C-alpha positions in Angstrom: 74.4 5.5 43.0 71.6 6.1 40.8 68.7 4.0 41.9 65.3 4.0 40.3 62.7 1.7 42.0 59.4 1.2 40.1 56.3 0.0 42.2 52.5 -0.4 41.6 52.0 -2.4 38.6 49.5 -5.5 38.7 46.8 -7.1 37.1 43.8 -4.9 35.9 40.6 -5.4 33.8 40.2 -3.3 30.8 38.8 0.4 31.8 40.5 0.2 35.1 43.4 2.3 37.0 46.6 1.9 38.3 49.1 4.2 39.4 53.0 3.7 39.1 55.5 4.9 41.1 59.1 5.5 40.9 61.6 6.0 43.7 64.7 8.0 42.8 68.3 8.1 44.4 71.7 8.6 43.8 71.1 12.1 42.0 69.4 15.7 42.4 65.8 14.5 41.4 64.7 18.1 41.2 66.8 19.0 38.5 66.5 16.2 36.2 63.5 15.5 33.5 62.1 12.0 33.6 60.2 9.5 31.3 58.4 6.8 31.8 58.9 3.8 29.2 57.3 0.1 28.6 58.1 -3.0 26.7 55.6 -5.5 25.7 56.4 -8.7 24.8 58.3 -9.4 22.0 58.2 -5.5 21.0 60.9 -2.6 21.5 60.7 0.1 23.9 57.9 2.6 24.0 58.3 6.0 25.0 55.1 6.8 27.2 55.5 10.0 28.8 57.7 12.6 30.2 58.0 15.2 32.5 60.1 18.4 33.1 61.8 19.8 36.1 58.7 22.2 36.6 55.9 19.8 35.9 55.6 20.3 32.0 54.3 16.9 31.1 54.1 15.5 27.6 52.2 12.3 26.0 52.5 10.0 23.4 49.7 10.0 21.3 48.4 6.5 22.0 48.1 7.4 26.1 47.3 11.0 25.5 44.1 11.7 27.6 44.6 8.5 29.8 47.7 8.6 31.5 49.0 11.6 33.7 52.2 11.9 34.6 53.9 13.8 38.0 56.6 14.1 40.1 56.7 15.0 43.9 60.3 16.7 44.2 60.0 16.9 47.9 59.5 13.0 47.5 61.9 12.3 45.0 59.1 10.3 43.1 57.7 10.2 40.1 54.0 8.8 39.1 52.1 7.8 36.3 48.4 7.7 36.8 46.9 5.2 34.0 42.8 5.3 33.6 41.2 3.9 31.0 43.8 1.0 30.8 43.6 -1.4 27.4 45.2 -4.5 26.7 47.2 -3.0 24.6 49.0 -0.8 27.7 50.0 -4.5 28.9 53.8 -4.0 29.3 57.0 -3.4 31.9 57.1 -0.2 32.8 59.8 1.6 33.6 61.0 4.9 34.6 64.2 6.4 33.3 66.6 9.3 34.0 68.7 9.4 31.0 70.7 6.0 30.3 69.4 4.8 33.5 66.4 3.1 34.3 64.7 1.0 37.0 64.0 -3.1 36.9 60.6 -2.2 35.9 57.0 -2.9 37.0 54.8 -5.6 35.1 51.2 -3.8 34.5 48.8 -6.8 32.8 45.3 -5.5 31.2 43.0 -8.7 30.8 39.8 -9.4 31.5 
């Protein structure tokens, strides 16, 4: 059974940083590209970043230069380092593998 468990969200002031983690199990993590998506209140899901099996990242324009996606295949864990956070980054963040996603972790950027 595929399991994706996100953690690391919270309340942060504008300009602050957070690092999200996603612990994966139930599949061969090292062989699967992974992504982060987010959903702000009342809005559609938005793709944030993706990473290939060998660590090649890709980013949505709105987060490029501020967010960094990475993976540790030995730990079956996906990360999202978020810097220079803005109020518009407020959302529930999910890691995804194909059609699977976790329960999400809430990120709130507010003063």
